[in-house]
BAFIDREN-629461 format. One record per residue (C-alpha): residue number from 1; residue in three letters; y, z, x negated. Coordinates in Angstrom, 1 decimal, padded with zeros to 4 digits. Layout:
// residues N
REC   tido   fidren        v        w        u
REC    NUM      ALA        Y        Z        X
...
***
This chain:
// residues 352
REC   tido   fidren        v        w        u
REC      1      UNK    081.5    097.3   -105.8
REC      2      UNK    083.3    094.2   -107.2
REC      3      UNK    086.5    093.4   -105.5
REC      4      UNK    086.5    089.9   -103.8
REC      5      UNK    089.0    087.2   -104.3
REC      6      UNK    090.3    087.7   -100.7
REC      7      UNK    090.6    091.4   -101.3
REC      8      UNK    092.8    090.8   -104.4
REC      9      UNK    095.0    088.5   -102.4
REC     10      UNK    095.5    091.0   -099.6
REC     11      UNK    096.2    093.8   -102.1
REC     12      UNK    098.8    091.7   -103.9
REC     13      UNK    100.6    091.0   -100.6
REC     14      UNK    100.4    094.7   -099.6
REC     15      UNK    101.8    095.8   -102.9
REC     16      UNK    104.6    093.3   -102.7
REC     17      UNK    105.4    094.3   -099.1
REC     18      UNK    105.7    098.0   -100.2
REC     19      UNK    108.1    097.2   -103.0
REC     20      UNK    110.1    095.0   -100.7
REC     21      UNK    110.4    097.8   -098.1
REC     22      UNK    111.6    100.2   -100.7
REC     23      UNK    114.3    097.8   -101.9
REC     24      UNK    115.4    097.1   -098.3
REC     25      UNK    115.6    100.8   -097.5
REC     26      UNK    117.8    101.3   -100.6
REC     27      UNK    120.4    098.6   -099.7
REC     28      UNK    124.0    099.6   -099.1
REC     29      UNK    126.8    097.8   -097.3
REC     30      UNK    127.3    094.2   -098.6
REC     31      UNK    124.1    094.1   -100.6
REC     32      UNK    122.3    090.8   -100.2
REC     33      UNK    118.6    090.2   -100.9
REC     34      UNK    116.8    086.8   -100.6
REC     35      UNK    113.1    085.9   -101.0
REC     36      UNK    112.4    082.2   -101.3
REC     37      UNK    109.7    079.8   -102.2
REC     38      UNK    109.8    079.2   -106.0
REC     39      UNK    111.2    075.6   -105.8
REC     40      UNK    114.7    074.3   -105.7
REC     41      UNK    116.4    073.5   -102.4
REC     42      UNK    117.2    069.8   -101.9
REC     43      UNK    120.3    068.1   -100.7
REC     44      UNK    118.6    067.9   -097.3
REC     45      UNK    118.2    071.6   -096.8
REC     46      UNK    116.7    075.0   -097.9
REC     47      UNK    113.2    075.9   -099.0
REC     48      UNK    111.4    078.6   -097.0
REC     49      UNK    113.3    081.9   -097.3
REC     50      UNK    114.0    085.2   -095.7
REC     51      UNK    117.3    087.0   -096.4
REC     52      UNK    118.6    090.5   -095.9
REC     53      UNK    122.2    091.8   -095.6
REC     54      UNK    123.2    095.5   -095.4
REC     55      UNK    126.2    096.3   -093.2
REC     56      UNK    127.7    098.9   -090.9
REC     57      UNK    126.6    101.9   -092.9
REC     58      UNK    122.9    102.0   -092.1
REC     59      UNK    122.2    098.5   -090.6
REC     60      UNK    120.2    095.6   -092.2
REC     61      UNK    120.3    092.1   -090.8
REC     62      UNK    117.2    090.0   -091.6
REC     63      UNK    117.4    086.2   -091.1
REC     64      UNK    115.1    083.2   -091.3
REC     65      UNK    116.8    079.8   -091.5
REC     66      UNK    116.7    077.6   -088.4
REC     67      UNK    115.9    073.9   -088.6
REC     68      UNK    119.7    073.3   -089.0
REC     69      UNK    119.3    074.6   -092.6
REC     70      UNK    115.7    073.9   -093.6
REC     71      UNK    114.6    070.9   -095.7
REC     72      UNK    112.6    068.5   -093.5
REC     73      UNK    109.4    069.3   -095.4
REC     74      UNK    109.6    072.9   -094.1
REC     75      UNK    111.0    072.5   -090.6
REC     76      UNK    109.8    074.9   -087.9
REC     77      UNK    107.6    073.6   -085.1
REC     78      UNK    108.1    074.9   -081.5
REC     79      UNK    105.0    077.1   -082.1
REC     80      UNK    106.6    078.4   -085.3
REC     81      UNK    109.8    079.3   -083.5
REC     82      UNK    107.9    081.0   -080.7
REC     83      UNK    106.0    083.0   -083.3
REC     84      UNK    109.2    084.2   -084.9
REC     85      UNK    110.4    085.5   -081.5
REC     86      UNK    107.0    087.2   -081.0
REC     87      UNK    107.4    088.9   -084.4
REC     88      UNK    110.8    090.3   -083.4
REC     89      UNK    113.5    087.8   -084.4
REC     90      UNK    116.1    086.6   -082.0
REC     91      UNK    116.7    082.9   -081.6
REC     92      UNK    119.9    081.4   -083.1
REC     93      UNK    122.9    082.0   -080.8
REC     94      UNK    125.0    079.1   -082.0
REC     95      UNK    125.1    076.0   -084.2
REC     96      UNK    126.2    076.3   -087.8
REC     97      UNK    129.6    074.6   -087.1
REC     98      UNK    130.4    076.8   -084.1
REC     99      UNK    132.8    079.7   -084.1
REC    100      UNK    131.1    083.0   -085.4
REC    101      UNK    129.8    085.4   -082.8
REC    102      UNK    127.8    088.6   -082.8
REC    103      UNK    124.6    086.6   -083.4
REC    104      UNK    123.7    084.0   -086.0
REC    105      UNK    122.9    080.3   -086.4
REC    106      UNK    119.6    081.5   -088.0
REC    107      UNK    116.8    083.5   -086.5
REC    108      UNK    118.0    087.1   -086.9
REC    109      UNK    117.2    090.7   -086.2
REC    110      UNK    119.3    093.8   -086.8
REC    111      UNK    117.6    097.1   -087.6
REC    112      UNK    118.5    100.5   -089.1
REC    113      UNK    117.6    100.8   -092.8
REC    114      UNK    114.8    103.3   -091.9
REC    115      UNK    113.0    100.3   -090.2
REC    116      UNK    112.6    098.8   -093.7
REC    117      UNK    108.8    098.9   -093.4
REC    118      UNK    108.9    096.7   -090.3
REC    119      UNK    111.4    094.3   -091.7
REC    120      UNK    109.3    093.9   -094.8
REC    121      UNK    106.1    093.3   -092.7
REC    122      UNK    108.0    090.7   -090.6
REC    123      UNK    109.2    088.9   -093.7
REC    124      UNK    105.8    088.7   -095.4
REC    125      UNK    104.2    087.5   -092.1
REC    126      UNK    106.5    084.6   -091.8
REC    127      UNK    105.9    083.5   -095.4
REC    128      UNK    102.1    083.7   -094.9
REC    129      UNK    101.8    082.4   -091.4
REC    130      UNK    104.6    079.9   -091.0
REC    131      UNK    104.9    078.5   -094.5
REC    132      UNK    101.3    079.2   -095.8
REC    133      UNK    102.5    080.8   -099.0
REC    134      UNK    099.2    081.8   -100.7
REC    135      UNK    100.4    084.6   -102.9
REC    136      UNK    103.7    086.6   -103.6
REC    137      UNK    103.8    085.2   -107.1
REC    138      UNK    105.0    082.0   -105.6
REC    139      UNK    108.1    083.7   -104.3
REC    140      UNK    111.3    084.4   -106.2
REC    141      UNK    114.0    087.0   -105.5
REC    142      UNK    117.7    087.0   -105.8
REC    143      UNK    120.1    089.8   -105.1
REC    144      UNK    123.8    090.5   -104.9
REC    145      UNK    125.2    094.0   -105.1
REC    146      UNK    123.4    097.2   -106.1
REC    147      UNK    119.9    095.6   -106.1
REC    148      UNK    120.7    093.1   -108.9
REC    149      UNK    118.9    095.1   -111.6
REC    150      UNK    115.8    095.7   -109.5
REC    151      UNK    112.7    093.7   -110.5
REC    152      UNK    109.9    092.3   -108.3
REC    153      UNK    107.9    090.3   -110.8
REC    154      UNK    105.8    091.8   -113.6
REC    155      UNK    106.5    091.1   -117.2
REC    156      UNK    104.2    088.9   -119.3
REC    157      UNK    102.6    090.3   -122.5
REC    158      UNK    105.0    090.3   -125.4
REC    159      UNK    104.1    087.1   -127.3
REC    160      UNK    105.3    088.6   -130.6
REC    161      UNK    102.6    091.3   -130.3
REC    162      UNK    099.7    088.9   -130.7
REC    163      UNK    099.2    086.0   -133.1
REC    164      UNK    097.7    083.1   -131.3
REC    165      UNK    096.0    080.3   -133.1
REC    166      UNK    094.9    077.7   -130.5
REC    167      UNK    091.9    076.6   -132.5
REC    168      UNK    090.7    080.0   -133.7
REC    169      UNK    087.8    081.8   -132.2
REC    170      UNK    088.7    085.4   -131.4
REC    171      UNK    086.3    088.2   -130.4
REC    172      UNK    088.2    090.3   -127.8
REC    173      UNK    088.4    094.0   -128.5
REC    174      UNK    088.2    094.8   -124.8
REC    175      UNK    089.2    093.5   -121.3
REC    176      UNK    092.9    094.2   -121.9
REC    177      UNK    092.9    092.2   -125.2
REC    178      UNK    091.2    089.2   -123.5
REC    179      UNK    093.7    089.3   -120.6
REC    180      UNK    096.6    089.3   -123.2
REC    181      UNK    095.0    086.4   -125.1
REC    182      UNK    094.6    084.3   -121.9
REC    183      UNK    098.2    085.2   -120.8
REC    184      UNK    099.5    084.0   -124.2
REC    185      UNK    097.5    080.8   -123.9
REC    186      UNK    098.9    080.1   -120.4
REC    187      UNK    102.4    081.0   -121.7
REC    188      UNK    102.1    078.0   -124.1
REC    189      UNK    101.7    075.8   -121.0
REC    190      UNK    103.9    077.4   -118.4
REC    191      UNK    107.2    079.3   -118.4
REC    192      UNK    105.8    082.2   -116.4
REC    193      UNK    102.2    082.2   -115.4
REC    194      UNK    101.9    084.8   -112.6
REC    195      UNK    099.8    087.8   -113.6
REC    196      UNK    100.3    091.6   -113.3
REC    197      UNK    099.7    094.9   -115.0
REC    198      UNK    096.5    095.5   -113.0
REC    199      UNK    094.9    092.5   -114.8
REC    200      UNK    094.3    090.5   -111.6
REC    201      UNK    093.9    086.7   -111.9
REC    202      UNK    096.6    084.5   -113.3
REC    203      UNK    097.8    081.9   -110.8
REC    204      UNK    098.8    078.3   -111.6
REC    205      UNK    100.2    075.5   -109.4
REC    206      UNK    098.0    072.4   -109.9
REC    207      UNK    099.7    069.6   -107.9
REC    208      UNK    098.9    070.3   -104.3
REC    209      UNK    096.5    073.2   -105.0
REC    210      UNK    096.5    076.6   -106.7
REC    211      UNK    094.2    077.7   -109.6
REC    212      UNK    093.2    081.3   -110.3
REC    213      UNK    092.4    082.0   -113.9
REC    214      UNK    090.3    085.2   -114.3
REC    215      UNK    089.3    086.6   -117.7
REC    216      UNK    086.0    088.4   -117.3
REC    217      UNK    084.8    089.9   -120.6
REC    218      UNK    081.8    091.6   -119.0
REC    219      UNK    080.6    088.2   -117.8
REC    220      UNK    081.5    086.5   -121.1
REC    221      UNK    083.7    083.9   -119.4
REC    222      UNK    087.2    083.0   -118.5
REC    223      UNK    086.8    081.5   -115.0
REC    224      UNK    089.1    079.2   -113.1
REC    225      UNK    088.7    079.0   -109.3
REC    226      UNK    090.6    076.3   -107.2
REC    227      UNK    090.4    076.5   -103.4
REC    228      UNK    090.5    072.9   -102.1
REC    229      UNK    089.7    072.6   -098.4
REC    230      UNK    089.3    075.1   -095.6
REC    231      UNK    088.0    074.8   -092.0
REC    232      UNK    085.3    072.1   -093.0
REC    233      UNK    083.9    070.7   -089.8
REC    234      UNK    080.9    068.7   -091.0
REC    235      UNK    078.8    070.6   -093.6
REC    236      UNK    076.3    067.7   -094.0
REC    237      UNK    079.0    065.2   -094.8
REC    238      UNK    080.8    067.8   -097.1
REC    239      UNK    077.5    068.4   -099.0
REC    240      UNK    077.3    064.7   -099.7
REC    241      UNK    080.9    064.5   -100.9
REC    242      UNK    080.4    067.6   -103.1
REC    243      UNK    077.4    066.0   -104.8
REC    244      UNK    079.5    062.9   -105.5
REC    245      UNK    082.3    065.0   -107.0
REC    246      UNK    079.9    066.9   -109.2
REC    247      UNK    078.7    063.5   -110.6
REC    248      UNK    082.2    062.2   -111.1
REC    249      UNK    083.6    065.3   -112.7
REC    250      UNK    080.7    066.8   -114.8
REC    251      UNK    082.9    069.4   -116.5
REC    252      UNK    083.8    070.9   -113.2
REC    253      UNK    081.7    072.5   -110.5
REC    254      UNK    082.3    071.9   -106.8
REC    255      UNK    080.8    074.3   -104.2
REC    256      UNK    080.7    074.6   -100.4
REC    257      UNK    080.7    078.2   -099.0
REC    258      UNK    080.8    078.7   -095.2
REC    259      UNK    083.7    076.3   -094.3
REC    260      UNK    085.5    076.2   -097.6
REC    261      UNK    085.3    073.8   -100.6
REC    262      UNK    086.2    075.0   -104.0
REC    263      UNK    086.2    073.8   -107.6
REC    264      UNK    085.1    076.0   -110.5
REC    265      UNK    085.3    075.9   -114.3
REC    266      UNK    084.7    078.3   -117.1
REC    267      UNK    085.0    078.7   -120.9
REC    268      UNK    083.4    081.2   -123.1
REC    269      UNK    085.3    084.5   -123.5
REC    270      UNK    083.3    086.1   -126.4
REC    271      UNK    084.4    084.5   -128.7
REC    272      UNK    087.5    083.1   -127.0
REC    273      UNK    089.1    079.9   -128.2
REC    274      UNK    092.5    079.2   -126.6
REC    275      UNK    092.1    075.4   -127.0
REC    276      UNK    089.0    075.4   -124.9
REC    277      UNK    090.9    076.8   -122.0
REC    278      UNK    093.7    074.3   -122.5
REC    279      UNK    091.1    071.4   -122.5
REC    280      UNK    089.5    072.7   -119.4
REC    281      UNK    092.8    073.0   -117.6
REC    282      UNK    093.6    069.4   -118.5
REC    283      UNK    090.4    068.4   -116.7
REC    284      UNK    091.6    070.3   -113.6
REC    285      UNK    095.0    068.7   -113.8
REC    286      UNK    093.5    065.3   -113.9
REC    287      UNK    091.3    066.1   -110.8
REC    288      UNK    094.2    067.8   -109.0
REC    289      UNK    096.1    064.5   -109.0
REC    290      UNK    093.5    063.1   -106.7
REC    291      UNK    093.8    065.9   -104.1
REC    292      UNK    095.9    065.2   -101.0
REC    293      UNK    095.6    065.4   -097.2
REC    294      UNK    093.3    062.4   -097.2
REC    295      UNK    091.0    064.2   -099.6
REC    296      UNK    090.8    067.2   -097.1
REC    297      UNK    090.4    064.8   -094.2
REC    298      UNK    087.2    063.4   -095.7
REC    299      UNK    085.7    066.9   -095.3
REC    300      UNK    087.0    067.2   -091.7
REC    301      UNK    089.1    070.1   -092.9
REC    302      UNK    092.6    071.2   -094.0
REC    303      UNK    094.0    071.2   -097.5
REC    304      UNK    094.1    074.7   -099.1
REC    305      UNK    097.5    074.3   -100.8
REC    306      UNK    101.1    073.2   -100.6
REC    307      UNK    102.5    070.7   -098.1
REC    308      UNK    104.0    068.6   -100.9
REC    309      UNK    102.9    067.9   -104.5
REC    310      UNK    104.7    068.8   -107.6
REC    311      UNK    106.7    065.5   -108.2
REC    312      UNK    106.5    065.9   -112.0
REC    313      UNK    103.1    064.8   -113.6
REC    314      UNK    101.6    067.0   -116.2
REC    315      UNK    099.9    065.8   -119.4
REC    316      UNK    098.6    067.3   -122.6
REC    317      UNK    100.2    066.7   -126.0
REC    318      UNK    098.8    068.3   -129.1
REC    319      UNK    097.2    071.2   -127.2
REC    320      UNK    100.1    071.9   -124.9
REC    321      UNK    100.8    070.8   -121.4
REC    322      UNK    104.1    068.9   -121.3
REC    323      UNK    106.3    067.2   -118.7
REC    324      UNK    108.4    064.0   -119.2
REC    325      UNK    112.1    064.9   -119.6
REC    326      UNK    113.7    064.8   -116.2
REC    327      UNK    116.5    062.4   -115.4
REC    328      UNK    120.0    064.1   -115.3
REC    329      UNK    120.8    065.2   -111.8
REC    330      UNK    123.1    067.8   -110.2
REC    331      UNK    121.5    071.1   -109.7
REC    332      UNK    120.7    071.6   -106.0
REC    333      UNK    122.4    074.5   -104.2
REC    334      UNK    120.2    077.5   -103.8
REC    335      UNK    120.4    079.9   -101.0
REC    336      UNK    122.0    082.9   -102.7
REC    337      UNK    124.8    080.7   -104.2
REC    338      UNK    126.2    080.6   -100.7
REC    339      UNK    127.2    084.2   -101.1
REC    340      UNK    130.1    084.1   -103.6
REC    341      UNK    131.8    086.7   -101.5
REC    342      UNK    129.9    088.9   -099.0
REC    343      UNK    132.9    088.7   -096.7
REC    344      UNK    132.8    084.9   -096.4
REC    345      UNK    131.0    083.2   -093.4
REC    346      UNK    127.6    081.8   -094.5
REC    347      UNK    124.0    081.8   -093.3
REC    348      UNK    124.5    085.6   -093.1
REC    349      UNK    127.4    085.8   -090.7
REC    350      UNK    129.1    089.1   -090.8
REC    351      UNK    127.5    091.0   -087.9
REC    352      UNK    129.8    092.6   -085.4
***
């Protein structure tokens, strides 16, 4: 039985949660571990994050930033705050500038380390429900203390192991070889295209939406799937809009399944030509620039993607996706940089 897309997403979160629980259970006093959305914090506040601090011999404090810390784009609604309390966090006990107390200016919970499974489940739930993070590959981790050497993210294939000519047609030896070829192609375009050792789909951020690149040698294709809109309320109107999209973007295929709109594209996998995948991704990048909340509203639904677009436009230059050089700017402060000394007061106030 073929595993569905949703099944693969659920499995990825389950695997990530299990690894997180193992790491939390292994923490010792003054260890710090942070999970955060893979974008820089701004001068206005933090990106979504959950942080863990080990203290008191066998205790772990888990915190979620309150609105006093969060960037305006990611502020918690009253319903979000109520959900955090329902999941087990305590409300902040003071403002950031007040004198420290036994609580925290963030949402917090203290548990013994043997409750690591519950803490990991709480953390994953807040990322998925509150901030709609679609996949753990969009999170990054930072650690201070004994966890610094631990890795959450899988390694990419070794680029030196395979010669990759973008214009050459290659007949893949097997599924693993095709997966490596696609990974190397994507590595030419992105620093770290998320993939894993189980050969699940690669994931790419395309403006406001996410693309899933799946090498399928048995089907003879490398497929790209892009969820666009969910909770479509008017299927008749949606069908008309999809017909129009298919006319305007003939190299892409748009579909309506139950209450979801998706875009699809594919290139031949046997033989596989890296440049063909790059050319097809350029089409998707061009289309992705037109996708926003208004696009979703035309379908009477909600955007299946990020709340804010990537502010840097992407373009293709000689077969490689490039970005214009950014203007010099100070590097924003990231959450873990607050913890230069575990004894200092910070978002993680020393529990008492």
